[in-house]
N, C-alpha and C positions, 0 to 999 in steps of 0.2 A: 519533388522535381517531376514526378510522373504527372501531376497537375498541370505544370507547365508545358511539359511535352505535348499533351494531349490538346491545350490551348492553342500552342502554336500551329499545331496540325490543322486545328479548326479555323483559324485566321487565314492560312493558306487555301483551305477548300472555300471559305467565304471569298477571297479573292478571284478563285475560279468561277464561283457564281457570277461573280461582277462581270467578268470579261466575256462569259457565254452569253449571258443575257443581252450585252451589248452586241455581240455578233448576230444574234438573232433578230434586233432591232434593224440591222442595217438592211436586209433584203425587204422587210416591212416597209422601210422609209422609200426605198427605191420603187416600189410598187405604188405607194402612196402618193408620191409626188411625180411618179412616170420618169424617172431620171434615166439617161442613157448611162452606158458603161462608162464613158470617159468622164462625164460630169460626176458620177459617183466615185470614180477613182481619184479624182482631184478633192473630193469632199472628205474622203477618208484619209488624206494625208493629214488633214487636221488633228485627228486623234493621235497619230505618231508623233506629229511635231508638238504638240502639247505635251506628251509624255518625255521626249528628248529636252526639251527646254526648262522643264522643271526640275530636272536631276541635281544641279548643284545647289538650288535652294532647298530641296529635299535633304539633302546631307546636312545643311544649316539648320534646319527644322528639328532634324533628329538630335543634333547635337545641343540644340536648346531646350526642347522640351521632352526628349526622351522618345524611344522608339514606340512605347505602349500608348503614349497619348497621342501621337502622330497616327498610329492605327485607328484608334478610336475615331478622331476627328475625320480622316479620310474616308473612314468607311461609312460614317454617318452622312457625310456629304454625298457619297457615292448612292446612296439608299434614297435621295431626294433627286439625283440627276438622272437615275435609270427612268423612272416615270416620265421627267420631264423630256427626255430624249424622244421617247415615243409619242409624246402630245407636241411636238414641235411644230409651229404654225406654217413654217416655210423651210426651203432648204437652206437659205442663209442662216435661220435660226438654228437648225439642227446642225450647220458647220460650226457655229459659234458654241454652242453646248457641247459639241463633239471634242472640240478643242479644250474646254474647260474638264470635261470628262478624262480626255487622254492625261492631262497634266495632274489631275487628282489620282487617278489610277497609277500613273508613273511614281508619284510620291507614297502611295500606299505600298507599291512594290518595294522601294526602298526600305521602307519602314519594316514591313513584315521580314526582309531578308536580313536586316539589322537585328532584328530581334531574334530571329532564327540562328544567326550566328552567335548570339549571347547566350542562348539557351544550349546550343551544341556544345561550346566551350564548357559552360557549367556542367553538362552531362559526362564530359569526359569519352564520348563516343561520337562516331560521325552519324549525323542526323539529317543532313540538308537534302540528301536524295528522297528520304522519306517525307520530308516537308513538302518538298515539289510534286511528290506523288499526289498527295492531297489536294493540291491545286490542280491537277490533271483530273482526279476523282470529282472536283467540284464541276468542271467543265462537262465531264461526260453525264452527270446527275442532271444537270441542268438540261442537256441535250435530251435525254430521255423524259423528262418532267415536260418539257416544251412540246414533245411528239405527242404526249398524253392530253394536255392541257388543249392544244389545238384541235386534236381529233373530238375532244369533249364539247367543242364549240366555243371554247374560251378564245381570247384575243390577245395579240401581242402585248397592248397596254396592260392588260390583266396579268399577264405573265411578268410583266416588269415590276408590277406591285408584288407579286408573290415572291419574286427574287429579293426585292427590298425587304420584305417582311422577315424572309430566311434570315439576311444578313442581321437584320436588328436583333432578332432572337438569338444568333450566335455572339453578338457582342455582349451579351448578358453575362459571358464568360470571361470577358476580358481582364477582369480584377486579378485572375490568375497569372497574367503576363508579368515579365521582369519590370518593376518601375523604374523610373528615370535613375534613382541612387544605386540601382544594380545593374545598370545599361553599362557600355562600353565607356572607357574613360571619356570625359569631355572634350571636344576639340575647338580651336579657335572657329568663331562663327563668320568664316569668312571664306570665299573660293580659293581652294589651292590645287594647283596643276598636278595631274596625275605624274608619277613617276615611272621609269621605266617598265618595271614589273607590272605596274596597274596598266600602263597601255598594253601590254602583251597579253595580259587577262582580258583585257577590253577587246581586243582585235579577236581573240577566240572566240569570245562572246557574240561578237559580230558575226563571225562566221555560222556559230550554231543557232542564232536567232534568225538570220538570213534564210538558214535551211528550213526552219521551222515556218517561216513566213511563206516561203515558196512552196512548201508542200501542201500549206493550208489553202492557198490561193489557187494553185495551178496543177495539183495531183489529178483532181477531177478532168480537169479540161484536158490534160494529156491523156489520159486514158480514154475520154470520150472521142477526141478528135484525131489523136495519134495512134490509137490502138483499137478504135471502131466498136468500143464497149457501149452499151446502152447506158443512158445517165443512171439509172438505178444502180447498175454494176459499176459504173465510174467513181460513184462516191464511196466504194468500198476503199479505194486507194487512200482517203484521208482517213477513214475509220480505222483501215489497219495501221496507219501511221500514228493516230492518237491513241489506240489500244496499246500498241507496243510500245510507247513512249511511257504510258503510265506503268506497264509491267516492268519495264527497266528502272524506273524510279522505286517501285516499291521493293525492288532486289538491290538497288544500288549501294546502300550503307553497308550491307553484309559483303557484297563484291569488293567494295573499295577497301574494307577492313582485311579482308583475305589476299587481295591482289595488290593492293596498295593503290592510291588515287591516281598517280601517273600512269600506271600501266592498265587501270580501268579505261582512262580517258583514251590512251593510244587504241586499246580494243574498240572501243565505241567508235572513233573516228574510222578505223578499218571497216568495221560493220557497215557505216553509214556510207562510205565509198563504195562499197560492194553492191550496196542497196541500189543506189544510183545507176551503177553499171548495168545491174540485172534490169532495172526499170527501162533503160534508155536503149540498150544493145540487143536485148531479146524482144523480138516482134510477138508479144503475147500480152494479153490483158492480165492472165493471171499473173505471169511474171512480174508485171508492173506492181500489182496488188503486193505481192510477196517482196518485191523491192522496195516500196514505200514503207510496209511494215518494217524492214531491216533498217531503213534510214531512221524511223522512229524509236526503235530499239537502240540503236547505236549512239544516237545524238541526245537520247532521253537524259543521261546522266551529266552532260557536259555543263549545262548552266548551273546545276547543283554544285559540282565540283568547282565550277569558275568563282560563284559567289562566295562559298566557302573559304576559299583561297584569297578571294577580295579582302575578306576580313582580317588576314594575316599578313598583309602586304608590309615589309621591312620598311620603315621611315614614313609610313602613313598610318594615322588613325582610321578605324572603320568608318566612320563619319564621313571621311573624305574619299577612302579608296572605294568604297562600295557604290557610292552614287555614280563615280567616273566610269566603274566597270560596266553598271547596269545602263547607263547613258549611251554609251558605244553600242553595248548590245541591242538596246532599242532601236538605234540608227540602222542596224542590219536587219531588224525585223521591219522597219518603215521602207528602206531602199531595196531590199532584196525582192520582193515582188515586182518592184518597177523595174529594176535590172532584168529579171526574168522575161518581162515582157518586151523591153527593149531588145535584148539579144535575140529573143524568139521571133520577133518581127522581122529580122533580117537572116538568120540562120536556122530557125525552127526551134520549137520546144525541147526536143531532145539534146540540141547544143547548148541551150541555156541550163539545164540540167547539169550539163556536163562541166560548165565554168563552176557552178555552185559546188560540184563534186571536188573540183581543184583547190577551191578556196578552203573547202572543208578539210581536204587532205593535208594542206600546209599545217594546220593546227596540230597534226601529228608530231611535228618537231618542236612543239612549244609545250608538250604534255608535262615535262619536268616542272613547270611554273605553277602547277596545281598541288604538287607534293608539300 
């Protein structure tokens, strides 16, 4: 069991590498093709749209071939797509590749969470927050590696090759994952409408992912233009959010065992709302950085708790409930930053974060769904 636990942690880490390298490719493509912000924003919708569109098919694929085989297949395709993204010959080609990459990553996300839910059940202990912490560590590792590679004169395409090589090396341990015959019970290979509890979990996941997308895309802009911080200081808002989210996930399984899963989710939501209030209502850059850190710490365990609960939805097998919850969550990550931009254009960025905080607060009353 110890080998399986560490291997699941490894594949979550590899997924973090994949999403972080993609995030580094985006500004490179913007500069390479001299794209405006509006055009780039429309292009980026392709990645999220690909991820959302593939979710029902991902559940069918996991049911048919097992989560281990799906992890291996999608991770290997990711290794091919990362260098291809950086070598796209035109914005149109990049958009098409990004749609495929988003679809493939969405399928990988479903597969690793399905495998994580199986291993968590076999271990008899809460593990999902620790798995997602490894995902966050993967993103942080690539951010540090990218800084080093670029300072030493490396290029973004070479970084993509390094990231792909790291994933391939990690996949050599995939034989330790639970095979198909030990996976969750097979499900009918067709689309199944989510039931009420799956929808509640999905909507909570939507709020959590919307918050993550909003802080990722808009925290530095808020601190730069609403709090007057220099750009190097403004980026500390997202850094605080990402680091504190990782810390929350590293401690989440122990806290959930001690406090209970529903209580941990309520506490996290409360901290997230307080963090938004601190960032928006206190006219200070430092307060903004601390506030975004609190949002990261508060919401860090929401996705692990919700995904773990998605594997236990009464009346649905995990291969149907998990993709439904993840798909609704991805929709939040896709539409959240867009909603923030629309509200901000009319009422200001502070008001937009306030709308996010209200939607996040509503999940407080659905916390029992993760118990």
